[in-house]
C-alpha positions in Angstrom: 99.2 110.8 49.1 99.3 110.5 52.9 97.3 112.5 55.4 99.3 113.7 58.4 97.6 114.0 61.9 99.5 115.5 64.9 98.7 113.5 68.0 100.4 112.4 71.3 102.1 109.1 72.2 99.9 107.0 74.6 102.8 105.5 76.6 104.9 107.2 79.3 104.5 110.6 81.0 107.0 112.3 78.6 104.1 113.1 76.3 105.9 113.0 73.0 104.3 114.5 69.9 103.6 112.0 67.1 102.8 112.6 63.5 100.6 109.7 62.2 100.6 109.5 58.4 97.7 107.6 56.8 98.3 106.6 53.2 95.5 106.3 50.6 95.5 102.5 51.1 95.0 103.0 54.9 98.6 102.0 55.9 99.7 104.0 58.9 103.2 105.1 59.7 104.4 107.2 62.6 107.3 109.6 63.2 108.2 112.1 66.0 106.7 115.6 65.7 109.7 117.9 65.4 107.6 120.9 66.6 106.4 119.3 69.8 108.3 120.8 72.8 108.5 117.5 74.7 110.4 115.5 72.2 111.4 117.7 69.2 110.9 114.8 66.8 112.5 112.0 69.0 110.6 108.8 69.7 111.5 105.7 71.7 111.2 102.1 70.5 107.6 101.9 71.8 106.6 105.1 70.1 108.3 104.2 66.9 106.3 100.9 66.8 102.9 102.4 67.5 101.6 101.6 64.0 102.3 97.9 64.7 99.8 97.9 67.6 96.6 99.3 66.0 95.2 96.2 64.4 91.8 94.9 65.5 93.1 91.5 66.6 91.4 90.8 70.0 89.5 94.1 70.0 86.1 94.4 71.7 83.8 95.6 68.9 80.4 95.5 70.5 79.0 95.5 74.0 78.5 92.2 75.8 76.4 91.1 78.7 77.4 87.9 80.3 79.7 87.1 77.4 76.9 87.6 74.8 76.5 90.4 72.3 74.2 93.1 73.4 73.1 96.6 72.2 74.5 99.7 73.7 71.0 100.6 75.1 70.7 97.2 76.8 74.2 97.4 78.3 74.0 101.0 79.5 70.5 100.5 80.9 71.8 97.5 82.9 74.8 99.5 84.2 72.6 102.4 85.3 70.1 100.0 86.9 72.6 98.0 88.8 74.5 101.1 90.1 71.3 102.8 91.0 70.0 99.7 92.8 73.2 99.3 94.9 73.1 103.0 95.8 69.4 102.8 96.8 70.0 99.7 99.0 73.4 100.2 100.4 74.3 103.9 99.9 76.6 105.7 97.5 79.8 104.2 99.0 78.7 100.7 97.8 79.8 101.5 94.3 83.2 102.4 92.8 85.1 103.4 89.7 88.6 102.2 89.1 90.0 104.2 86.3 93.4 104.8 84.5 96.1 107.1 83.4 95.3 105.7 79.9 92.1 107.7 79.9 92.1 111.1 78.3 91.4 114.1 80.6 87.9 114.4 79.2 87.1 110.8 80.1 88.6 111.3 83.6 86.6 114.5 84.1 83.2 112.9 83.4 83.9 109.9 85.6 84.9 112.1 88.5 81.9 114.4 88.0 79.5 111.5 88.1 80.9 109.8 91.1 81.8 112.7 93.3 79.2 115.3 92.3 76.1 113.2 91.5 76.4 109.7 93.1 78.0 111.5 96.1 80.9 109.2 96.8 84.6 109.7 96.4 85.1 106.0 95.5 86.8 106.8 92.2 90.5 105.9 92.2 93.0 105.2 89.5 95.9 103.0 88.6 98.0 106.2 88.9 97.7 105.5 92.6 100.2 102.8 91.9 102.8 105.1 90.2 102.7 108.7 91.5 100.4 109.2 94.4 103.3 109.5 96.9 104.5 112.4 94.7 101.1 114.0 94.9 101.0 113.7 98.6 104.6 115.0 99.0 103.8 118.0 96.9 100.7 118.8 98.8 102.4 118.5 102.2 105.3 120.8 101.1 103.7 123.2 98.6 100.0 123.1 99.6 99.2 121.9 96.0 100.1 119.1 93.7 102.5 121.3 91.7 105.5 120.1 89.6 107.6 123.3 89.8 109.8 123.0 86.7 110.1 122.0 83.1 112.0 119.4 81.0 114.5 122.0 79.8 115.7 122.3 83.4 117.4 118.9 83.0 119.3 120.4 80.1 120.1 123.6 81.9 121.3 122.0 85.2 124.9 121.4 86.1 124.0 118.5 88.3 121.1 116.1 87.5 120.2 113.5 90.2 118.1 110.5 89.0 116.8 108.6 91.9 114.5 105.6 91.6 114.4 106.2 87.8 115.7 104.0 85.0 115.4 107.0 82.7 117.0 105.2 79.7 114.3 102.5 79.6 111.3 104.2 81.3 111.5 107.7 79.9 113.8 107.2 76.9 113.2 110.6 75.2 114.1 112.6 78.3 117.1 110.4 78.6 118.1 111.3 75.1 117.7 115.0 75.8 119.8 114.6 78.9 122.4 112.6 77.2 122.6 115.2 74.4 123.0 118.0 76.9 125.8 116.2 78.7 127.6 115.4 75.4 127.4 119.1 74.5 128.5 120.2 78.0 130.7 117.4 79.5 131.1 119.4 82.7 127.5 118.5 83.6 127.4 115.8 86.3 124.8 113.1 86.6 124.2 110.9 89.6 122.1 107.8 89.5 120.7 106.4 92.8 119.4 102.9 92.2 120.0 99.4 93.7 120.6 98.2 90.1 123.2 99.3 87.7 120.6 100.0 85.0 121.3 101.2 81.4 120.8 104.8 82.7 124.1 104.5 84.5 125.8 104.6 81.1 125.8 108.4 81.3 126.3 108.7 85.1 129.4 110.2 86.7 128.4 108.5 90.0 126.2 105.5 90.6 124.9 105.0 94.2 123.8 101.4 94.5 121.5 102.2 97.5 119.7 99.6 99.6 116.0 99.4 98.9 114.2 102.2 100.7 117.5 103.8 101.8 116.5 107.1 100.0 115.0 108.8 103.0 118.1 108.4 105.1 120.3 109.6 102.2 118.4 112.8 101.7 118.1 113.4 105.4 121.9 113.1 105.6 122.1 115.5 102.7 119.9 118.1 104.4 122.0 117.9 107.6 125.2 118.4 105.5 123.7 121.3 103.6 122.6 123.0 106.8 126.3 123.2 107.9 127.5 124.5 104.6 127.4 127.8 102.6 124.8 126.2 100.2 122.0 126.8 102.7 119.8 129.8 101.7 118.8 131.4 105.0 116.9 134.2 103.2 114.7 131.8 101.2 114.1 129.7 104.3 113.1 132.7 106.4 110.9 134.3 103.7 109.1 131.4 102.2 109.1 128.4 104.5 108.4 127.0 108.0 109.5 123.9 109.8 113.2 123.9 108.9 114.3 123.5 112.5 112.3 120.4 113.1 113.3 118.8 109.8 117.0 119.6 110.5 116.8 118.2 114.0 115.5 114.9 112.8 117.9 114.7 109.9 121.0 115.6 112.0 120.2 112.8 114.4 121.6 110.3 111.8 125.4 109.8 112.0 127.6 108.9 109.1 127.6 105.3 110.4 123.8 105.4 110.5 123.8 106.6 106.9 126.2 103.9 105.8 124.1 101.2 107.5 120.7 102.4 106.1 121.9 103.2 102.6 124.4 100.4 102.2 126.8 103.0 100.6 130.5 103.5 101.5 131.3 106.8 103.2 133.4 108.0 100.3 130.4 107.8 97.9 128.1 109.5 100.4 130.5 112.4 100.9 131.0 112.7 97.1 127.3 113.0 96.6 126.9 115.5 99.3 129.8 117.6 97.9 128.3 117.6 94.4 125.0 118.9 95.7 126.6 121.4 98.0 128.9 122.9 95.4 126.6 122.9 92.4 123.9 125.6 92.4 121.9 124.4 89.4 120.6 121.1 90.6 117.6 119.1 89.4 116.5 115.9 91.3 114.3 113.7 89.1 112.5 110.8 90.8 110.1 108.2 89.7 108.7 104.8 90.8 111.8 103.8 92.8 110.9 106.7 95.1 107.1 106.6 94.9 106.4 102.8 95.1 107.4 102.5 98.7 105.8 102.3 102.1 107.9 105.4 102.8 107.3 107.0 99.4 105.8 110.2 100.6 108.6 110.8 103.1 111.1 110.1 100.3 109.5 112.8 98.2 109.6 115.3 101.1 113.2 114.4 102.0 114.1 115.4 98.4 112.0 118.6 98.5 113.5 119.6 101.8 116.9 119.8 100.3 115.7 122.0 97.4 113.8 124.3 99.8 116.8 124.6 102.1 119.0 125.8 99.3 116.3 127.8 97.4 117.0 125.7 94.4 113.5 125.5 93.1 111.5 127.2 90.4 114.5 128.6 88.6 116.1 127.5 85.3 118.0 124.3 85.9 116.8 123.9 89.5 114.2 121.9 91.4 112.7 118.6 92.4 111.0 116.9 89.4 108.5 114.1 89.5 108.5 111.9 86.3 105.1 110.4 85.9 104.7 106.9 84.5 101.6 107.1 82.4 100.5 109.4 79.5 97.8 111.1 81.4 98.6 110.6 85.1 98.9 114.4 85.4 95.6 115.0 83.6 93.9 112.7 86.0 95.3 114.6 88.9 94.0 117.9 87.4 90.4 116.6 87.3 90.5 114.9 90.7 91.1 111.4 89.5 92.4 110.3 92.9 90.0 109.3 95.6 91.3 112.0 98.0 91.2 115.0 95.6 88.6 117.2 93.9 88.6 118.5 90.4 90.8 121.4 89.4 93.4 120.7 92.2 90.8 121.5 94.9 90.8 119.6 98.2 88.1 117.2 99.2 88.8 117.9 102.8 88.0 121.6 102.3 84.4 122.6 102.9 85.0 125.7 100.9 86.3 123.8 97.9 83.5 121.2 98.1 80.9 124.0 98.1 82.6 125.7 95.1 82.7 122.6 93.0 79.1 121.6 93.9 77.9 125.1 92.9 79.8 125.0 89.7 78.4 121.6 88.7 75.0 122.5 90.0 75.1 118.9 91.4 72.7 117.4 94.0 75.4 116.4 96.3 79.2 116.3 96.7 81.5 113.7 98.2 82.2 114.9 101.8 85.2 112.7 102.6 88.0 110.9 100.7 87.0 107.7 99.0 88.8 104.3 99.0 92.3 104.3 97.6 93.1 101.4 95.2 94.3 98.8 97.6 91.5 99.5 100.1 89.0 99.7 97.2 89.7 96.1 96.2 89.7 95.0 99.8 86.2 96.5 100.0 85.3 94.6 96.8 86.6 91.4 98.4 84.6 91.8 101.7 81.4 92.8 100.0 81.2 96.5 100.8 81.5 97.3 97.1 78.5 95.9 95.3 79.1 97.4 91.8 82.5 98.2 90.3 83.3 99.9 87.0 86.9 99.3 85.8 88.0 101.6 82.9 91.1 101.1 80.7 93.2 99.2 83.1 94.0 95.6 84.1 94.2 95.4 88.0 94.2 91.6 88.0 97.7 91.9 86.7 99.0 95.3 88.0 97.6 95.5 91.5 99.7 94.1 94.5 98.4 90.8 95.8 97.1 90.3 92.3 95.6 86.9 92.9 93.4 88.2 95.7 92.4 91.2 93.6 91.4 88.9 90.8 89.4 86.8 93.2 87.7 89.9 94.5 86.7 91.0 91.0 85.4 87.5 90.2 83.2 87.5 93.3 81.9 91.0 93.0 78.1 91.0 92.3 78.4 93.4 89.4 81.5 94.3 87.4 81.7 96.6 84.3 84.9 96.7 82.3 85.5 99.3 79.6 88.5 98.3 77.5 89.7 98.1 73.9 90.4 94.3 74.3 87.8 91.5 74.9 90.2 89.2 76.7 92.4 90.5 79.5 93.0 89.0 82.9 90.4 91.5 84.2 87.9 91.6 81.4 87.3 87.9 81.6 85.4 88.5 84.9 83.1 91.3 83.5 79.3 91.0 83.7 79.2 93.9 81.2 82.0 94.5 78.8 82.0 97.8 77.0 84.2 98.3 73.9 86.2 101.5 74.1 88.2 103.5 71.6 92.0 103.1 71.5 94.9 105.3 70.5 94.4 106.6 67.0 90.6 106.6 67.6 90.4 108.6 70.8 89.8 112.4 70.7 90.9 114.5 73.7 93.8 115.8 75.8 96.6 114.5 78.0 99.0 116.3 80.3 102.7 115.2 80.6 105.1 115.4 83.5 106.0 119.1 82.9 102.4 120.2 83.0 102.1 120.4 79.2 98.7 119.7 77.8 98.6 118.1 74.3 95.9 116.7 72.0 95.4 113.1 71.1 93.6 113.3 67.8 91.9 110.5 65.9 93.2 109.3 62.5 91.6 105.9 62.3 87.9 104.9 61.7 85.9 103.9 64.7 86.1 100.1 64.9 82.7 98.3 65.1 80.5 99.8 67.8 83.3 101.0 70.1 82.6 104.3 71.9 84.7 106.9 73.8 84.9 106.4 77.5 83.5 109.8 78.3 80.4 109.0 76.2 79.9 105.7 78.1 80.0 107.4 81.5 77.9 110.4 80.4 75.2 108.0 79.0 75.1 106.1 82.3 74.8 109.4 84.2 71.8 110.4 82.1 70.2 107.0 82.5 70.6 107.3 86.3 68.5 110.4 86.0 71.2 113.1 86.5 71.4 116.4 84.6 74.8 117.9 83.8 76.0 115.2 81.3 74.7 116.6 78.0 78.0 116.7 76.3 78.3 116.4 72.5 82.1 116.3 72.0 85.3 116.3 74.1 85.6 120.0 73.3 82.5 120.6 75.4 84.0 118.8 78.3 87.4 120.6 78.0 85.6 123.9 78.0 83.8 123.0 81.2 87.1 121.7 82.7 88.8 125.0 81.9 85.9 127.0 83.3 86.0 125.1 86.6 89.8 125.7 86.8 89.2 129.5 86.6 86.0 129.5 88.7 86.5 131.8 91.8 90.3 131.4 91.3 92.1 134.6 92.1 95.5 133.0 92.0 94.9 130.9 95.1 95.0 127.7 93.1 97.9 126.6 90.9 95.8 124.9 88.2 94.2 127.5 86.0 93.6 127.1 82.2 91.0 129.9 82.1 92.4 131.0 78.7 90.3 128.1 77.2 87.0 128.9 78.8 84.3 128.8 76.1 86.6 127.1 73.6 84.7 125.8 70.5 85.3 122.8 68.4 87.5 124.3 65.7 89.7 126.0 68.3 89.9 122.8 70.3 90.9 120.9 67.3 93.7 123.4 66.6 95.1 123.5 70.2 98.9 123.5 70.1 100.7 121.9 73.1 100.8 124.4 76.0 102.1 124.3 79.6 99.8 125.3 82.4 99.0 127.6 84.1 97.3 129.5 81.3 94.9 131.9 82.9 92.8 134.3 80.9 95.0 136.7 79.1 98.2 134.9 79.9 100.7 134.5 77.1 102.2 131.0 76.3 105.7 130.1 77.5 107.7 128.0 79.8 106.4 128.4 83.4 108.0 127.6 86.7 106.7 127.8 90.3 108.1 129.0 93.6 111.3 130.8 92.7 109.9 133.7 94.8 107.7 131.7 97.1 104.0 131.9 96.4 103.2 128.5 97.7 99.6 127.3 98.1 99.2 126.8 101.8 96.8 129.4 103.2 99.8 131.4 104.5 101.5 131.1 101.1 104.7 129.5 102.6 106.1 126.1 102.1 106.5 123.4 104.7 109.6 121.5 105.6 108.5 118.0 106.6 110.4 116.2 109.4 110.7 112.7 108.0 111.8 109.5 109.6 114.2 107.0 108.1 112.5 103.6 107.8 113.8 100.1 108.1 115.4 99.1 104.7 114.7 95.4 104.7 111.6 93.3 104.9 113.4 89.9 104.4 113.4 87.1 106.9 114.9 83.6 107.1 112.2 82.0 104.9 112.0 84.9 102.4 115.5 86.1 102.4 115.8 87.9 99.0 114.3 91.3 98.0 112.1 91.5 94.9 112.1 94.8 93.0 109.5 95.1 90.2 109.6 97.4 87.3 109.5 98.0 83.5 111.7 97.0 80.6 112.6 99.0 77.5 110.2 97.8 74.9 107.0 96.8 76.7 104.3 98.8 78.4 102.2 98.0 81.5 100.4 94.6 81.0 101.4 94.3 77.3 97.8 94.6 76.0 99.2 97.0 73.4 102.9 96.3 73.0 102.4 92.6 73.0 100.9 93.0 69.5 104.3 94.1 68.1 106.8 91.5 67.0 109.6 94.1 67.0 109.0 95.1 70.6 109.0 91.5 71.7 112.2 90.7 69.9 114.5 92.3 72.5 113.1 90.4 75.6 110.7 87.7 74.7 109.9 86.1 78.0 109.6 87.1 81.7 112.9 87.0 83.6 114.6 87.6 87.0 117.8 89.5 87.3 120.1 87.9 89.9 123.6 88.5 91.1 126.1 85.7 90.3 126.9 85.0 94.0 123.2 84.6 94.8 122.7 82.3 91.8 125.7 80.2 92.9 124.4 79.8 96.4 121.0 78.6 95.1 122.4 76.3 92.5 121.0 78.4 89.6 122.7 79.0 86.3 122.1 81.7 83.7 118.9 80.9 81.6 117.6 78.4 84.2 114.0 78.6 85.1 113.3 79.7 88.7 110.2 79.8 91.0 109.7 82.9 93.0 107.5 82.8 96.0 106.2 85.3 98.6 103.4 84.7 101.2 101.0 86.0 98.6 101.8 84.2 95.4 104.2 82.4 93.1 105.8 83.0 89.6 108.0 81.1 87.3 110.5 83.0 85.1 113.8 82.7 83.3 117.0 83.7 85.2 119.3 86.4 84.0 122.5 86.2 86.0 124.2 89.6 86.0 126.5 91.8 88.1 124.2 94.7 87.3 122.1 93.4 90.1 123.0 94.0 93.8 123.5 90.9 96.0 120.3 89.9 97.7 118.1 91.7 95.2 116.0 90.3 92.4 114.5 92.4 89.6 111.5 91.1 87.7 109.5 93.1 85.1 105.7 93.6 85.8 104.4 93.3 82.2 103.6 89.6 81.7 100.0 88.4 82.1 98.1 85.2 81.7 97.7 85.8 77.9 101.5 85.7 77.4 102.9 83.4 80.1 101.9 80.5 82.3 102.6 82.0 85.7 104.4 85.4 85.5 102.0 87.9 87.0 104.7 89.2 89.3 102.4 91.6 91.2 100.8 88.4 92.6 103.9 88.2 94.9 103.7 91.9 96.0 102.2 92.4 99.5 99.3 94.9 99.8 101.6 97.2 101.9 101.1 100.9 101.3 102.5 104.2 102.2 100.4 105.5 105.2 100.0 109.0 103.7 99.5 108.3 100.0 98.1 104.8 99.9 100.6 103.9 97.2 101.7 100.2 97.2 105.3 99.2 98.0 106.4 97.4 94.8 110.1 97.8 95.1 110.9 96.0 98.4 109.2 92.6 98.7 110.6 89.7 100.6 110.7 86.5 98.5 112.2 83.1 98.3 113.8 81.8 95.0 114.4 78.2 94.1 115.3 76.3 90.9 112.4 75.1 88.7 113.5 71.7 87.5 111.8 70.4 84.4 112.2 67.1 82.6 112.3 68.8 79.2 112.8 72.4 78.0 111.6 73.6 74.6 111.5 76.3 72.1 108.8 76.5 69.4 107.7 78.7 66.5 104.3 78.7 64.9 102.5 80.7 62.3 99.3 80.6 64.4 98.9 81.4 68.1 99.4 78.1 69.8 97.5 76.4 72.6 100.3 75.3 75.0 98.5 75.2 78.3 99.6 71.6 78.8 103.2 72.8 79.4 104.0 73.6 83.0 106.0 76.6 81.8 105.3 78.6 78.6 105.9 82.1 77.4 104.5 83.5 74.2 105.7 86.4 72.1 104.6 87.8 68.8 107.1 87.2 66.1 107.5 88.3 62.4 105.2 85.8 60.6 103.8 84.2 63.7 104.7 83.3 67.3 107.7 82.2 69.3 107.2 80.1 72.5 109.5 79.1 75.4 108.4 75.8 77.0 109.1 73.5 79.9 107.5 70.2 80.8 107.7 68.2 84.0 107.1 64.9 82.1 107.6 63.6 78.6 104.6 63.4 76.4 103.7 60.0 75.1 103.2 61.4 71.6 105.1 64.6 70.9 103.8 64.7 67.3 100.2 64.5 68.5 101.0 67.3 71.0 102.3 69.5 68.2 99.2 68.8 66.1 97.0 69.9 69.0 99.1 72.8 70.1 99.8 74.3 66.6 96.6 73.1 64.8 98.5 71.0 62.3 96.4 68.8 60.0 96.9 65.0 60.1 98.0 64.9 56.4 101.1 67.1 57.2 104.0 64.8 58.4 106.9 66.2 60.4 110.5 66.3 59.5 112.9 65.8 62.3 114.7 63.4 64.6 114.7 62.1 68.2 117.7 61.1 70.3 116.5 58.8 73.0 119.9 58.9 74.9 120.2 62.7 75.0 116.5 63.5 75.0 116.9 65.9 72.1 113.9 66.1 69.8 113.3 68.2 66.7 109.9 68.3 64.9 109.4 70.6 62.0 106.2 70.9 59.9 106.0 72.3 56.4 103.0 73.1 54.3 104.3 73.3 50.7 107.2 75.8 50.8 106.0 77.3 54.0 107.2 76.5 57.5 104.1 76.4 59.8 105.6 75.1 63.1 108.6 73.7 64.8 109.4 72.2 68.2 112.9 71.9 69.7 113.2 69.9 72.9 116.2 69.1 75.2 116.8 68.0 78.8 118.5 71.4 79.4 117.5 74.9 78.2 117.5 74.3 74.5 120.2 75.7 72.3 118.6 77.2 69.1 119.4 80.3 67.1 116.1 81.8 68.1 115.9 84.9 66.0 117.1 83.1 62.9 114.5 80.4 63.5 111.8 82.9 63.9 112.8 84.5 60.6 112.2 81.1 58.9 108.4 81.5 59.4 108.5 84.2 56.7 110.9 82.5 54.4 110.4 80.0 51.5 111.7 76.5 52.0 112.1 74.9 48.6 115.1 72.6 49.0 115.9 70.0 51.6 119.0 71.8 52.7 117.1 74.8 54.0 114.6 72.5 55.7 117.3 70.5 57.5 118.8 73.7 58.7 115.5 74.4 60.4 115.6 71.0 62.0 119.1 71.7 63.2 117.9 75.0 64.7 120.8 77.0 63.3 121.6 78.5 60.0 124.1 77.3 57.4 127.1 79.3 56.3 125.1 81.1 53.7 122.5 82.3 56.3 124.1 84.5 59.0 122.5 84.3 62.5 121.6 87.9 63.7 121.7 86.8 67.3 119.6 88.2 70.1 118.0 91.6 69.2 119.7 94.6 70.7 118.2 97.4 68.6 114.4 96.9 68.3 114.0 100.0 66.1 116.0 98.4 63.2 116.0 94.7 64.3 119.7 94.6 64.7 121.1 91.5 66.5 124.1 91.2 68.7 126.0 89.1 66.2 125.7 91.8 63.6 127.0 94.4 66.1 130.0 92.1 67.0 130.8 91.7 63.3 130.8 95.5 62.9 133.2 95.8 65.9 135.5 93.2 64.5 135.4 95.2 61.3 136.8 98.3 63.1 133.7 100.0 64.5 134.9 100.8 68.0 132.4 103.4 69.1 128.6 103.6 69.4 128.6 106.1 66.6 130.6 104.0 64.1 128.5 100.9 65.0 125.4 103.0 64.3 126.7 104.2 60.9 127.5 100.6 60.0 124.4 98.9 61.3 121.9 101.7 62.1 121.7 100.3 65.6 121.1 103.0 68.2 120.4 105.7 65.6 116.7 106.1 66.2 115.5 106.1 69.8 118.9 105.6 71.3 117.6 103.3 74.1 120.0 100.6 73.1 123.2 102.8 73.0 124.3 101.7 76.5 123.9 98.0 75.6 125.9 98.6 72.4 128.6 100.3 74.4 128.7 97.3 76.7 129.1 94.9 73.8 131.9 97.1 72.4 133.8 97.2 75.7 133.4 93.4 76.1 134.7 92.7 72.6 137.7 95.0 73.0 138.5 93.6 76.4 138.4 90.1 75.1 140.6 91.1 72.1 143.2 92.6 74.5 143.6 89.5 76.6 
């Protein structure tokens, strides 16, 4: 009999409810929680595979000092001693915490309390700086508070949904499913996608605006000027609840239609159509994500969008409003407790003497940070130049995810004292830790997270604590006590949440948006039983969907909103040497730096190696073919990845995902190429508009390999590893031939001398096949060619789990393709059910001519739905070919 535990997904900011079922034998399965108001039972591919990522492989199970096992007392005493010594000798600003949206709110709260209220510095920043700080700053400029006005159901109630800088289908798949279902039920709903790439999200779009990178400010300035001359303008709302409209309108109206066409790269017809849709549709929601935020003009982009909603009064009502979609599971929770270096807890302002005094009195703390601390990019610059003497990194991997990542890694490596709290022992960042502290992971953690619609949900433990791992809040509280500070005597996350709730209500007469005073004094049983709720929930307030600002009530001192007069920036950073534009982002089935999703063979089956999307015309000019390897270079770093030539990509633009790290690829930390350029207001890095050069990466030999054990392939100039069912799959490239390929295989795959290979070598073509069997089991295979090697990859991977009794099956492995009795599934399209492209094509040829009929035949697209657009593309391609 299984035990069910309701918890929350640890991936994106949608905040889906998950039911984890633990069987008597300890086997865990997951399914969506049908009662959770974020997802109503839906899960994406990543959420569906959560049970595949909870093994202890690679986990940190005990504290380490200098790479050697240590006790918790020794490790924590050393951390407290080193931080105290740095503070005593160099002052409180000589130490810093770099934390994460992967932390629970309770972890975040303790870290901020220790740094800002007891150490007395605001040098605590978060990787959320990299994904939504421009939204925070835009909200605060316009509203006087970091308030998301609406709720997810607004996307379903709207008549027009604008998705700008958001590949919703891949980055927030469950919201995409909700939106797609709403449009299917009400086809009159219009959807506009604003994105330089034609992403899978465009599958449900009525209009795709392939905007130039950073053209968003100009587009929404033009929209504001258009609205001001139309009947859509709400003069009453503007007069009663805002100021600054005249200045914002004057700046916006200075751009002519020619200016807009030049800055956005859009034809006049599309611009006019977009303006007409917004003007004539009252119920409009504008969703934005990293494509807006990750920009040197990110804050202005946010305010340009908000200006249009304020001008029309389309805010805070059902189906109306600007909507920031956060990237991480607890980016919002971190904002609530002051997780950014320029904020205080409970949405109070560090620049306000009144707020500082209030927080200090509540905490009964010896000091309070008096000025903003160092934001992420500046923090690591301070590490590099020696201003930061002691650094504590929690639940994040900045050596991969920060811009100018090589310089960031060098700074961490050179820092006098580095503490890393993580669930894994070996990450690109953890390898430089002086003290490594083992943390709890999803399924072990106990606390709360807040999603993009301000909904607080519980993450509950259902797994035993592995080894000596401890909660992050406990680690920080223990260090606080050992540094001699009172105020850290917490015994459970319920105690911390109760204090967090009390601070939110402390001297709050409605002047602050964040108020969860209904939970002041909550005890452990009530905390364990908390159902998902949306804030605000002040004392005595009944639960329900909440919205802000329909009738004003903003949080500037005069309670009115501000229009912000923004300026349209230059839209290109390219030059003669670096003539192409790099856009970094996420893919469907992986998460951040792959420390969790990289454990799942199913999630790696869709896209198994790093890649660069490139337009066919750009590829032709550079002499690059589809599936070639290419070297990408900026003034800051280099990467080598596989080419995907596709017309989805705009000319001059290159898209590369940010997930791969040094554990999974030879040289694919793409943020090493990103300049440390930031938005001047928010400090958020510009990761979507990077000038790069691209050239072919010519190798003497290309390879594909499979192995039951993780291989050691560092001798190859290019390699990319991916977990596979029964083992590993590896893409390879070599600049020179090995003298002894059999010997190389023995070293790389750990093959004993007594096992002889089966295979062949063709000296003329350069083709080589080496396959190693141990009894009936295939343990490794290497396929080499002078061009990217042609192998039925997914079929070959499946052979690791098969029995190989007769020679015919063994020779099929040598050939790298199945016999007639073993169909090749082809490249994976549906990760949820491991359905390959060949199986989908077979269903189409059998008469399945819609996504729904393909789903009934193969199950593809019937779970998370993220692959439905890809399936539709395959159907259209097959039917078009058949009609020729």
